C-alpha positions in Angstrom: 72.4 34.6 -33.7 71.4 38.1 -32.5 69.0 38.3 -35.4 67.5 35.0 -34.6 66.9 36.1 -31.0 65.2 39.3 -32.1 63.0 37.4 -34.4 62.1 34.9 -31.7 61.4 37.7 -29.3 59.2 39.5 -31.8 57.3 36.2 -32.5 56.8 35.6 -28.8 55.7 39.2 -28.3 53.2 38.8 -31.2 51.8 35.7 -29.7 51.4 37.4 -26.3 49.7 40.4 -27.8 47.3 38.2 -29.8 46.5 36.1 -26.7 45.8 39.3 -24.8 43.6 40.7 -27.5 41.8 37.3 -27.7 41.3 37.3 -23.9 39.8 40.8 -24.1 37.5 39.7 -26.9 36.3 36.5 -25.2 35.9 38.0 -21.7 32.7 39.8 -22.5 31.4 36.8 -24.3 32.2 34.6 -21.3 30.5 37.1 -19.0 27.5 37.1 -21.4 27.4 33.3 -21.3 27.6 33.2 -17.5 24.7 35.7 -17.4 22.8 33.6 -19.9 23.4 30.5 -17.8 22.0 32.2 -14.7 18.6 32.6 -16.4 18.9 29.9 -19.0 16.9 27.2 -17.1 14.1 29.8 -16.5 13.9 30.5 -20.2 13.7 26.8 -20.9 11.0 26.5 -18.3 8.9 29.4 -19.7 9.4 28.1 -23.2 8.2 24.7 -22.0 5.1 26.2 -20.4 4.3 28.0 -23.7 4.7 24.8 -25.7 2.6 22.9 -23.2 -0.2 25.5 -23.5 -0.1 25.1 -27.3 -0.4 21.3 -27.0 3.2 20.8 -28.4 4.1 18.3 -25.7 7.2 16.8 -27.2 8.7 20.3 -27.6 7.7 21.1 -24.1 9.4 18.0 -22.8 12.6 19.0 -24.5 12.5 22.5 -22.9 11.7 21.1 -19.4 14.4 18.5 -19.7 16.9 21.3 -20.4 15.6 23.3 -17.5 15.9 20.4 -15.1 19.4 19.5 -16.4 20.6 23.0 -15.3 18.5 23.4 -12.1 16.6 20.5 -10.5 13.7 22.3 -9.0 10.4 20.8 -7.9 8.3 23.1 -10.2 10.4 22.1 -13.2 10.1 18.4 -12.4 6.4 18.7 -11.9 5.8 20.1 -15.4 8.1 17.6 -16.9 6.3 14.7 -15.2 2.9 16.1 -16.4 4.2 16.3 -20.0 5.6 12.8 -19.9 2.2 11.6 -18.7 0.5 13.4 -21.6 3.0 11.8 -24.0 2.2 8.3 -22.6 5.8 8.0 -21.2 4.4 6.8 -17.9 7.5 5.3 -16.3 9.5 8.5 -17.0 6.6 10.4 -15.5 6.7 8.2 -12.4 10.5 8.5 -12.0 10.3 12.3 -12.4 7.6 12.6 -9.8 9.8 10.5 -7.4 12.6 13.0 -8.0 10.2 15.9 -7.2 9.0 14.0 -4.1 12.5 13.8 -2.8 12.8 17.6 -2.9 9.4 18.1 -1.4 10.3 15.8 1.4 13.4 17.7 2.3 11.4 21.0 2.3 8.5 19.4 4.2 10.8 18.1 7.0 12.1 21.6 7.6 8.7 23.2 7.5 6.8 20.5 9.3 4.3 20.1 6.4 4.7 17.0 4.4 1.3 17.1 2.6 2.9 18.1 -0.8 5.4 15.3 -0.5 2.7 12.6 0.1 0.6 14.0 -2.7 3.4 13.9 -5.2 4.5 10.5 -4.0 1.0 9.2 -4.6 1.2 10.5 -8.2 4.5 8.7 -8.7 3.2 5.4 -7.2 0.1 5.6 -9.4 2.1 5.7 -12.6 5.0 3.4 -11.5 5.1 0.0 -13.1 6.3 -3.0 -11.1 6.9 -6.6 -12.3 8.3 -8.9 -9.7 8.6 -12.7 -9.6 8.0 -14.7 -6.4 8.4 -18.4 -5.7 6.0 -20.3 -3.4 7.3 -23.6 -2.1 5.8 -26.2 0.1 7.5 -27.7 3.2 6.7 -30.8 5.2 5.2 -30.4 8.6 3.4 -27.6 10.4 5.2 -24.4 11.0 6.3 -23.8 14.6 6.2 -20.5 16.5 9.2 -18.3 16.7 10.2 -16.6 19.9 9.6 -13.1 18.5 6.0 -13.6 17.5 3.4 -11.4 19.1 0.3 -12.6 20.9 -1.9 -14.6 18.5 0.5 -14.0 15.6 0.7 -16.9 13.2 4.2 -18.0 12.1 3.0 -17.7 8.5 -0.1 -17.0 6.6 -2.8 -14.4 7.1 -6.1 -14.4 9.1 -9.2 -13.6 7.2 -11.9 -11.6 9.0 -15.0 -9.6 8.3 -17.6 -7.2 9.7 -21.1 -8.6 8.8 -23.3 -7.2 11.5 -25.5 -5.3 9.0 -24.8 -7.2 5.9 -28.1 -7.8 4.2 -27.2 -11.3 3.1 -26.8 -12.6 6.6 -28.1 -10.2 9.2 -31.6 -11.8 9.3 -29.8 -15.0 10.5 -29.1 -13.1 13.8 -26.9 -15.4 16.0 -26.3 -17.6 13.0 -25.0 -14.8 10.8 -21.3 -15.8 11.2 -21.8 -19.4 10.2 -24.0 -18.2 7.3 -21.3 -15.9 6.1 -18.7 -18.6 6.3 -21.0 -20.8 4.2 -21.6 -18.0 1.6 -17.8 -17.3 1.4 -16.9 -20.9 1.2 -14.5 -20.8 4.0 -14.3 -20.4 7.8 -13.2 -16.9 8.9 -10.8 -16.5 11.7 -12.0 -13.1 13.0 -15.2 -11.2 13.2 -15.3 -7.6 14.3 -17.8 -5.1 15.8 -17.9 -1.6 17.2 -18.5 -1.0 20.9 -19.0 2.2 22.9 -16.6 2.7 25.8 -18.7 2.6 29.0 -20.9 -0.2 27.8 -20.6 -3.7 29.3 -18.5 -6.2 27.5 -20.6 -7.8 24.7 -20.5 -11.3 26.1 -23.4 -12.6 24.1 -22.0 -11.4 20.8 -18.6 -12.8 21.7 -20.2 -16.1 22.5 -21.9 -16.3 19.1 -18.7 -15.6 17.3 -16.9 -18.2 19.5 -19.6 -20.8 18.7 -19.0 -20.1 15.0 -15.3 -20.9 15.4 -14.0 -17.3 15.3 -12.0 -14.9 17.4 -13.2 -11.3 17.9 -11.9 -7.9 17.0 -13.6 -5.2 19.1 -13.3 -1.5 18.2 -13.7 0.0 21.6 -14.6 3.7 21.0 -14.5 6.4 23.7 -17.3 8.5 22.3 -17.5 10.5 25.5 -13.9 11.6 25.1 -10.6 10.3 26.4 -11.1 11.9 29.8 -13.7 9.3 30.6 -11.1 6.5 30.3 -9.9 5.7 33.8 -8.6 2.7 35.8 -11.9 2.2 37.5 -14.4 -0.5 38.3 -15.9 -0.4 34.8 -12.6 -1.0 32.9 -11.6 -3.7 35.4 -14.9 -5.5 35.0 -14.7 -5.1 31.2 -11.3 -6.8 31.2 -12.4 -9.6 33.4 -15.4 -10.2 31.3 -13.2 -10.3 28.2 -11.1 -13.0 29.9 -14.2 -15.0 30.8 -15.3 -15.0 27.2 -12.7 -17.6 26.6 -11.9 -16.4 23.0 -9.0 -14.5 21.5 -9.8 -10.8 21.6 -8.2 -8.2 19.4 -9.0 -5.0 21.3 -8.8 -2.0 18.9 -9.0 0.8 21.3 -9.7 4.3 20.0 -8.8 3.6 16.4 -8.3 6.1 13.6 -7.0 8.6 16.1 -5.0 10.4 13.4 -8.3 11.4 11.7 -10.2 14.6 12.5 -13.5 12.7 12.2 -13.1 10.9 15.6 -13.6 12.6 19.0 -10.3 11.3 20.4 -8.2 13.1 17.8 -6.1 16.2 18.5 -4.2 15.4 21.7 -1.5 12.8 21.1 -0.1 12.9 24.6 -3.5 12.3 26.3 -4.3 9.6 23.7 -1.0 7.8 24.5 -1.7 8.0 28.3 -5.1 6.5 27.9 -4.0 3.8 25.5 -1.3 2.7 27.9 -3.8 2.7 30.8 -6.2 0.4 28.9 -3.3 -1.8 27.8 -2.0 -2.0 31.4 -5.4 -3.1 32.7 -5.8 -5.8 30.0 -2.3 -7.2 30.7 -3.2 -7.5 34.4 -6.7 -8.9 34.0 -7.2 -10.5 30.5 -4.3 -12.5 29.0 -6.5 -13.4 26.1 -6.6 -9.8 24.9 -4.2 -8.5 22.3 -4.0 -4.7 22.1 -4.4 -3.3 18.6 -3.2 0.2 17.9 -4.9 1.1 14.6 -4.6 4.5 12.8 -6.3 5.3 9.5 -4.1 5.1 6.5 -4.4 8.8 6.0 -3.3 11.5 7.1 0.1 9.8 7.2 2.1 12.5 8.8 0.1 12.4 12.0 0.3 8.7 12.6 3.6 8.4 14.5 2.7 11.1 17.0 0.0 8.8 18.5 2.1 5.6 18.9 1.9 4.5 22.5 5.2 2.5 22.4 6.1 -1.1 21.8 5.5 -2.2 25.4 1.8 -1.3 25.1 1.0 -2.5 21.6 0.6 -6.1 20.5 -0.5 -5.5 16.9 -0.5 -2.5 14.7 -3.7 -2.1 12.7 -4.7 0.1 9.8 -8.0 1.2 8.2 -7.7 1.1 4.4 -10.4 1.6 1.9 -10.5 1.5 -1.9 -13.2 3.9 -3.0 -14.1 4.5 -6.6 -14.2 8.3 -6.2 -12.5 10.5 -3.6 -15.0 12.2 -1.3 -17.9 10.9 -3.4 -17.0 13.3 -6.2 -17.4 11.8 -9.7 -14.8 14.3 -10.9 -12.1 12.8 -8.6 -11.7 9.1 -9.7 -9.5 7.0 -7.5 -8.9 4.1 -10.0 -5.1 4.5 -10.0 -4.7 4.2 -6.2 -3.1 0.9 -5.3 -4.3 -0.1 -1.8 -0.8 -1.5 -1.0 0.5 2.1 -1.3 -1.8 3.0 1.6 -0.2 0.2 3.7 3.4 0.9 2.8 4.1 3.9 5.1 2.8 2.2 8.3 4.3 -1.1 7.4 7.8 0.4 7.0 7.5 2.1 10.4 6.3 -0.8 12.5 6.4 -4.2 10.7 9.9 -5.0 12.0 8.5 -4.8 15.5 4.8 -5.7 15.3 2.5 -7.8 13.2 0.2 -5.7 11.0 -3.6 -6.1 10.8 -5.7 -4.4 8.2 -8.4 -3.8 10.7 -10.9 -2.6 8.1 -10.9 -2.9 4.3 -13.6 -2.4 1.7 -13.7 -1.8 -2.0 -16.5 -0.1 -3.8 -18.7 -2.3 -6.0 -21.4 0.3 -6.4 -20.9 4.1 -6.0 -23.5 6.7 -5.1 -21.3 9.1 -7.2 -22.6 8.6 -10.7 -24.9 5.9 -9.5 -22.6 3.4 -11.2 -21.7 -0.3 -10.8 -17.9 -0.7 -10.1 -17.6 -4.4 -9.6 -14.4 -4.7 -11.7 -12.9 -2.0 -9.6 -13.7 -3.8 -6.4 -12.4 -7.2 -7.6 -9.2 -5.6 -8.9 -8.5 -3.7 -5.7 -9.4 -6.7 -3.5 -6.9 -8.9 -5.4 -4.2 -6.2 -5.3 -4.4 -6.0 -1.5 -4.8 -9.7 -0.5 -2.4 -11.1 -3.1 0.0 -8.2 -2.9 0.2 -8.5 0.9 1.0 -12.2 0.6 3.9 -11.5 -1.7 5.2 -8.1 -0.6 4.2 -7.6 3.0 4.7 -10.9 4.9 4.0 -9.4 8.3 0.5 -8.4 7.3 -1.1 -11.2 9.3 -4.8 -10.3 9.0 -7.2 -8.5 6.7 -10.8 -7.8 7.7 -13.4 -7.0 5.1 -16.0 -4.3 6.0 -19.0 -6.0 4.4 -21.6 -3.2 4.5 -23.7 -1.2 2.1 -23.2 2.3 3.4 -25.8 3.6 1.0 -28.5 2.0 3.2 -26.7 1.5 6.5 -24.4 4.3 7.8 -24.3 6.3 11.0 -23.2 9.3 9.0 -24.8 10.7 5.8 -21.4 11.9 4.6 -20.3 8.3 4.5 -23.3 7.0 2.7 -21.4 6.8 -0.6 -20.2 3.2 -1.3 -21.5 -0.3 -1.2 -18.9 -2.6 0.2 -21.2 -5.6 0.9 -19.8 -8.8 -0.3 -23.2 -10.6 -0.3 -24.9 -7.9 -2.4 -22.6 -8.5 -5.4 -22.6 -12.1 -6.7 -19.5 -11.4 -8.9 -17.5 -9.9 -6.0 -18.5 -12.6 -3.6 -17.5 -15.3 -6.1 -14.1 -13.6 -6.7 -13.6 -13.2 -2.9 -14.6 -16.9 -2.2 -12.2 -18.1 -4.9 -9.4 -15.9 -3.7 -9.5 -17.0 0.0 -9.4 -20.7 -0.9 -5.6 -20.2 -1.0 -4.2 -22.0 2.1 -2.3 -18.8 2.9 -5.5 -17.3 4.2 -6.1 -18.7 7.7 -9.3 -19.7 9.4 -8.2 -20.2 13.0 -6.4 -17.8 15.4 -3.5 -19.4 17.2 -0.1 -18.1 18.3 2.9 -19.5 16.4 1.4 -22.5 14.6 -0.2 -22.2 11.2 -2.0 -24.5 8.8 -0.1 -22.8 6.0 3.2 -24.6 5.5 4.5 -22.9 2.4 7.1 -20.2 2.0 7.0 -17.2 -0.3 10.2 -15.5 -1.4 11.1 -12.9 -4.0 13.1 -14.4 -6.8 16.4 -12.8 -7.7 17.4 -12.8 -11.4 19.9 -15.4 -12.4 19.1 -17.5 -9.4 18.9 -21.3 -9.1 15.6 -23.3 -8.9 16.3 -26.8 -7.7 12.8 -28.0 -6.6 9.3 -27.7 -7.9 7.7 -24.3 -7.1 4.8 -22.1 -8.0 5.8 -18.9 -9.7 3.7 -15.9 -8.7 4.0 -12.7 -10.5 3.2 -9.3 -9.0 2.3 -6.7 -11.7 1.2 -3.1 -11.3 1.2 -0.6 -14.1 0.2 3.0 -14.9 -3.2 1.5 -16.0 -5.2 0.2 -13.0 -7.0 -2.3 -15.2 -4.5 -4.8 -16.7 -6.2 -6.7 -19.6 -3.8 -9.6 -19.4 -0.5 -10.9 -18.2 1.4 -13.3 -20.5 4.1 -15.5 -19.1 6.5 -17.6 -21.2 9.0 -20.2 -20.2 11.8 -20.7 -22.7 9.5 -19.1 -25.3 6.6 -21.4 -24.5 3.3 -19.9 -23.2 2.6 -21.0 -19.7 0.0 -18.4 -18.6 -2.3 -15.8 -20.2 -4.6 -14.3 -17.5 -6.6 -11.1 -17.0 -6.8 -11.0 -13.2 -4.7 -11.8 -10.1 -3.2 -14.3 -9.2 -0.7 -14.7 -12.0 0.6 -18.1 -11.0 2.3 -20.9 -12.9 4.2 -24.1 -12.2 8.0 -24.4 -12.4 9.2 -28.0 -12.5 13.0 -28.1 -12.8 13.1 -31.9 -13.0 11.3 -31.7 -16.4 13.7 -29.1 -17.7 17.2 -29.7 -19.1 20.1 -28.7 -16.8 21.3 -25.3 -17.6 19.9 -21.8 -18.0 16.3 -21.0 -18.7 14.3 -17.8 -19.3 11.0 -16.6 -17.9 9.5 -13.6 -19.8 6.6 -11.6 -18.3 4.5 -9.2 -20.5 1.8 -7.0 -19.0 -0.9 -5.4 -21.2 -2.9 -2.3 -20.3 -6.7 -2.0 -20.6 -6.4 -1.1 -24.2 -4.4 -4.3 -24.9 -1.2 -2.3 -25.5 2.0 -3.7 -24.1 2.6 -1.8 -20.8 5.8 -3.4 -19.7 7.9 -6.6 -19.9 10.6 -8.1 -17.8 12.7 -11.2 -18.1 14.3 -13.5 -15.5 16.9 -16.2 -16.1 17.4 -19.1 -13.8 19.5 -22.2 -13.6 18.5 -25.8 -13.0 20.9 -28.5 -11.8 
């Protein structure tokens, strides 16, 4: 018994000694491992940079992935996204840029500089692929106005408008230019707009010609002499009374693009707000037919909100959006991957819950001074992305106005003489525009509440039920700005193969067996490679 206890004690003591020795042995190794971990992600990063410089992209990706796994830093994510792009893993690149943007946003909100965040977000948006299915259904009877609609806001649908004052295809028609443009476009336009210097009398003759052509007016009232000249005086009161006497709906876009350094009324948000409210107050008192439009430029984004006058003083929120082939007229800076809807997104999210949104100005380059090149396909693609995309994704965009001007020959500023936006100077673009606006969604008459469009558009949730006939509309955007075709199959049968928006097809449940059915959508890039696919299932009853 005593011997057994001694042997047991000796065994236990031996185990404790061995454990102690092992601990002493492992402790330096653990410290070494901890020390390695503290620089490990940096070593992976530097290895990744070396592989990247050697053109060994897949090896670089592995190193950057390991670096990010240990330490999610913006710089690491940026390199990883760049390598994913080089390796044609575009969705992974987009997702990685979104991760970086989240970090950049947090940093920018502390420093007050969000420029890096917006730049990285733009990279992510450009590479992100989206496939979404919407259903458009018709309903009997005209839509009625809702109590929360703004002045001149339609219950559904979108007003089409244009600037045609110097469009070569119609300007020689003078007072008949609006009717001539309607005829060329194949549809009556609801709004025509013009620019007007603050201090000049209300353009009653111009307003009368637009009215006679069946349109409403959008007037960009510009305080070129500075905001200090804007006062509640005899001039402004008479301007308002003349606007009322015009007897036509007036969208008054006072001092627009205020967030841009290119206008004289930029730089003093508090003074701007004071003057906008003053003009709005006078219009409310004198001209009930005037809707006040507060309309920044799409960029720079971070300065937009500082100029907002407040809900009580704004009827519509506008936005200037342009799809140009090259940034700043530089052929080395192509803008093909910019989706015009991404330019709308920021302002829409800020204000659409409170106000209808007007794209006050839009144009897409069909001929560029940079490179002296025709870019008609670019213009048609961007046009369709904005108009069709807004219909599907941004239901409170209630007006889009095309800036139909050749700035190469007609521009007040040589720095802006870079793009031809004229619809009438490109037969292919005009034809595409005319075909697009035949959709009843695009409205020809301004009226509050009621609308000639009686349909409804809603995003379809996977595994939903479709009980009545509907038009399926597919929204597709990929890393490649030029989709070669979209193929849609219903239960394996081809129902659409099309190379340009809109991607629409008929769904007739009464001709299908009761049960579950499958819609498959495949998008191909400009090189006819499959870019992405998505499937939806739905039930019929």
